[in-house]
N, C-alpha and C positions, 0 to 999 in steps of 0.2 A: 972554881965552880960558881962562886959569887959573880965573877966577871961574865961568865957565859950566860948566867940567868939574867943579868942586867942587859946584856946585848940582845937577848931573845925578846925581852920586854920592849926594848927600844924598837926592834924590827916590827913587832906586832903593832906598836903604836903608829909607826910610819905607814904600814900597809892599810891600817884602818883610816888613815888620813887621806889616802889616795882617792881620786874620784871614782865613782862607779863605772864599770865597764860600759862603753857606749853601746846602745842598742837602737835598732831601727824602730820607727813607728810601725806596729804590726796590725794589719787589718785582714779581714776575710769576708767572703760572701758573694754578692751579686756578680754574675758574669755579664749582665746587662751593662753595668757601669765600669767594668774592668778596664776598657781602653782609656776612658777619661781619667780614672784614678791613677793609672800608670803614667799618663801625661802630666798630671798634677804632681805626682811623686818626683818626676824628673825636674819639673819647674821648681819644686820646693828645695831640692838639693842644689840646683843652680843658684837660686836666690840666696840661700844660706852661705854658699861658697863665695858669693858676691864677685863672680868673675875670676876667682882664683882656682888653682889646681887642687889645693888642699880641701879635703872634706872629712867629716867624721860620720860614723854610722848613725849618730843622732840626727843627721840631716837627711836620712834616707827613709823610704817607705817600702815595707815588705808586705805586699798584698796578695792574698791567695784567692783566686776566683773559683770558689768551691760551690757556689749557689747560695741563694738567699737563706734557705732553711739551715744549711750547714754553717753558714756564717754566724747566724744568731746562736746556734747551738755551741759554737766555739767560744762564745763569750764566757762560758764556764771555765775556760782555760786561762790561768792568770797572766799568761804572756800576751794575750790578745788585747789590743787597745781600743779597737772599734770593729763593729760589723757593718756591712752595707747590705741593705735589703730593699727589694722592690715590693715586698709584701709588708706594709707597715704594721707594727705592733699596735694593738688597741690601747687606749689610755689606761685601761685596767691592767693589761699585761706590762706596760711600761712601769707602772707603780710596783707591780709584783716583783719584777726583775731588778728593781732599783737602778734604772738606767735613764738616760736622756735620749731623745729621738728628734731628729731634724732633717729637712730635705737638703740634698746636696746637688742634685741634677735631675733633669726631667727629659722625657722622650716619649716613645710609644712602641707598641707591639704590632708588627705587621703580620698579616697572613700571607704566606707564600704558597703559590700553586704552580708546580712545574708540570704543566699539561701540554702534551704534544699537539701542535697545531693551533694553540691559543696564544695570542700575542701578550707580552708582558703588560700588566695593568688593565687588560681588557675584561677579565673575568669579574663578575659581580656576585656577591653573596650577602646574605643577611644572618642575623644571629640564630634564628630558629633552624635554618638549613645547615649552618655551620655546626650547631649542636647535634643535629641529626647525623651529620657525617662522622663526627667524632664519637657518637654513641653507637654507630653501626647501623642505623636505620636507613640512611642513604648510602648506597654501596657503589654506585656507578656514576661516572661523569655525565652520562646521558639521562640521568634520572629526571623525571618531569619537574620536580621542585627546583632543580638547578637550571633547566632549560627555560622555565618561566621567568627567571631573573635575567636571562641572557639571550633575549630574542635577537636573531641575526648572527649569532656566533655558532659555528659548527663545533659541537662538543663530541669527543670520541666516545664510542660505546665500549669503554674499558673500565675495569675496577679502580676505585679510588684507594690510594695507599696513604693512610693517615699516619703521620709521624709526630712524635712528641718528646718532651724532656722526661727522662726517667729518674733524674735526681730532683731533689727539692728545689724548686725554682720560683722566683718572683714573677718571671714571664708566664709560667703556668698559672700562677695566682691571678694575674691580670686577665689572661685569656679565659680562664674558667669563671672569673667574676662577670665578664661580659656575657658569656653563655648563660650564666645563672640569672642575669637580669633580663635576658631576652627569650629564655625558654624555661617555662615552669617545669617541664619534664626533666631537663638537665639539672635544674636547681634541686629537685626532689631526689634524683638518683645519684648525682655526683657532687653538686655544690661547688663552692669556690675554695681552693686550697693550693698550697705549693706542691703537694703530691696528690695525684688523681689515680684512682684504680681504673685505668683506661679499659674500654670494652673491646676496642679493635686497634690494629695498627702496630707500629714498631717504635721503640724508644731509643734514644741516644743520650749519653751522659755529657752535659756541658753544651754551651752554645756552639763552640767550634765544631764538635762532632755532628751536631744537628744541621749546621750549615752545609757541611760536606755531604751528609746523607741526603738531604733534599735536593742538592745540586746533582747528585748522581742517580736519583730515583725518578724515572719518568712516571707521570700521572700521580705524583705525590702532592700532599698538602701539609703545611705545618704553620707554626707561629714562631716569630723570632724578633729580637730587638732590631728596630728599624735601621739604626746606623750600620750594624753589621750586615744587614740585608743589602743596603745601598752599596757598601764597600765590596760585597761579593757579587753585585749585579744580578741578584735573584729576582724573579718575576713576582710582583705583588698583586693582591686582590683589592678591589674597591669594596668597602663594607658599607652597608646601610646604617645610617646613624639614627638617633632618637627622633630627628625631624623628618625621617623618611628619605633623606638624600644619600646617594652613593658617593663616598668620599675615599680618595686614595690616601695612604699614609704618607705624611710629610711633616717636617717641623712646624709648618704653618697651621696644618690641620690639628696637630697635637695641641699647639698653643691656643687654638680657638676653643678647645674644650677646657683646658687647664685655666683659662682666664675666668671661668665661672667659680673657681674655688675661693671660699672665704676662709683664709688661713686662721687657725685658732691655736695659739701657743699653749693655752691651758689644756688642750687635748693633744699636745705634743705633735701638732701639725698633721694629725691623722686625716686622710682625705680619700674619698672614693673617686677614681678617675675613669670609670667606664660608663659608656652610653650617656655622656653629658649633653646638655641641651646646646642648640646652635646649629644652623644650617651648614656651617663650614667645619663643624667639629668631627674629627675622626673618633670613633667610639672606643678606642683602646689606647688612651694616653697612659703614661707610667711615671712614677716618681721614685727615685732611689733615695733612701733615708740612711743616714749614719746613726748607729745605735752605740752609745758610749756608756760604759759602766761607771758608776759613781764611786767605786771602791778601788780604783787603780792608783790613787794618790794624785795630789794637785799638780805635781810636776809632769807626770805622764799625761794627765788630762789636758794640761795647757799645751803640750806639744801637738796633740790631736787637733785642738782648736786652732793652733797656729797654722797647721796644714790647711784647714778648711777656710780660715780667714784669707789666706793667700789664694785659694781656689775661688772664693767669692770675689776678691778684689781684682785678680789678674788672670783667672782661669776661664773666662767666658769665651775667648777666642778658641782655645783648645776644645771646649765643649761644642761650639758651633761647627768647627772643622770636622769633628767626629760624628756629627749628625744629632747632637743632643740640644736641649734647650737649657741655658744656664739659669741659675737662680737670679731673680731680679734684685736690684740694689735695695728696693723697698722690703722684699722678703728677707734679704740678708740682714737688714737692720732689725727686723723682728726676731730673727734667729739669734743675733748678738745679744739682744735684751734677754732672750730666753736662756742663753748660756749664763748670763750674770745671775739669773735667778735659780738655776738648777745645777750648775757645774763649777763656776769659778769661785763660789763662796764656800767650797768644801774645805774641811779642815784635815782631811786625810793626809 
């Protein structure tokens, strides 16, 4: 019996000395950024394998594109290492949640209009008319408010079918922020949020379903992440910006607006990206932020930062190929200093 007891104690000691089971870096949130996070995850695995066939789960990224709101909510689950959101947390919310927040990639939200007889990119809209469409005041493509912005275009006398994200979405936040800035009535009735109590139209869950729905629905209009719009070949709308110029969505026009941001690490890089000044600025740029809890332990936190260090250093090509705007080297330097102040000095 004494021999068995000693053997059992020895086995327990050996088991406790074994390394912890390998786990992937787990993230959840933005569907806007899902394609580039997937690309970075593959690059991270390849970089850690260093050209070899062997890899461990520690070198992989498990990312769930559940929407910005759901991603932030999942931070309450202890197995989640980071959330990605296109709707930034306010500095007060960052402090309350005991997290860090920093930008990882940028882009824009395009308005897509699948209108029979109208050429892609030909349609022009402004914020007030767009707000009236999604609030149900403007119901027909031949409405005088739309015709006035589109002289010379033959618009059909058919009902407008408004489509939108029914799950909590950062794209919805950016879109409704633009409408709130340009329409006092929208701001009062609906405001800016990841979830809107829509007055008209039809919802779809997730970016992929909304892409499919607008492509299949004649006379429809919606809002979507530009990279996925470009890859799907969907017809976009020119939007009137703060300078009164009609601008098409493109990385260059997003960058023109984003160039006006004065990044402030003390506010956790919180920034408003809608209706920004500049004749060439498209009025709905977007930023995806990573939100990292401070209570996951230094080893897990360092792995998340390791992923985004690689994304900053070598992920720009992936970002551009997929239609995004990568974080500049200057901003990446600011973020690195922010990490040293907020995350890498943790004692957990």
